[in-house]
N, C-alpha and C positions, 0 to 999 in steps of 0.2 A: 414153526420151522421157517427159517428165513430163506429168501431166494439165493443169497450169496453162498449158501451151503451146497448148492447144486454146481457151482463153478469149481472146476478143478484147478487149484492154485499150485504154484511151484512150491517145492519143499522149503522149510524155514532156512536150511543151510544155503540153498541156492538164492533165496531171497536176500539174505544178508550179504552174500558174496557178490551178487550181480547188481542189486538195486543201488542207485546212488544214495548217499547219506541223507540228502534232503527229502527223499521219499522213505527210506527205511528208518531213519531217526532211531538208531539203536538205544540211545540213552532213555528214550521214552517207551519204545515198543517192547523192549525186553522184559519190562516189569508190568506192562498193562496189556492184557490179552485183547481187549477191545481195540485199542489203538494199533496193535499189531495187525489185527484183521483188517482194519481200515487201510493201513499202509500197504498191506499185501494186495488188497483190492485196487488201490491206486496204481501199484506197480503193474498189476495184470492189465489194467486199462491202458497204461502207457505202452506196454508191449503190444497189445492188440491194435492200438492206433498205428504204431510203427509198422506192424505186419500188414495192416490194411493199406497203408501208403505204399509199401514195397510191392504188394499185390497189384495195385493200380499201375505202378511203374512197369511191372512185368507185363501186364496186359497191353499197355501202350506199346511197349517194345515188341511184343508178339504181333500186334496189328501192323506195325511198321514193317516187320520182317515179312509178314504174309503179303503185304502190298508189293514189296520188292520182289517176292517170288512170282507174283502174278505178272508183274512187268517183264520179268525175265522169261516167263513161260510164253507170253505174247510175242516177245522178240524171237524166241526159238521157233515158235510155230510159223511166224512170218518168214523165217530164214529158209525153210524148206522150199517154198515156191521160188524164191530168188535163186537158190542153188539149182533147181531144176531148169530155170530159164537160162542160167549161165551154161549148164551142161549141154543144152540144145544149141 
């Protein structure tokens, strides 16, 4: 039993619809099951790399937003004493 059998791949229809021709190579993969499996694994790898990159971008964006929130919280917390001094 091979390790690749544990990976849940997209269906063949999705693969041929979404994968670029340089990966799917329908002229070869439609007739050779081994080449088809290799091409599907290549496509899965490309998708996972793309998703990993997007995940990193989202984490960076999240960290940036959290820092902005902290800055705004600090400003708001310092605003109350100033308002109190103005009121007095």
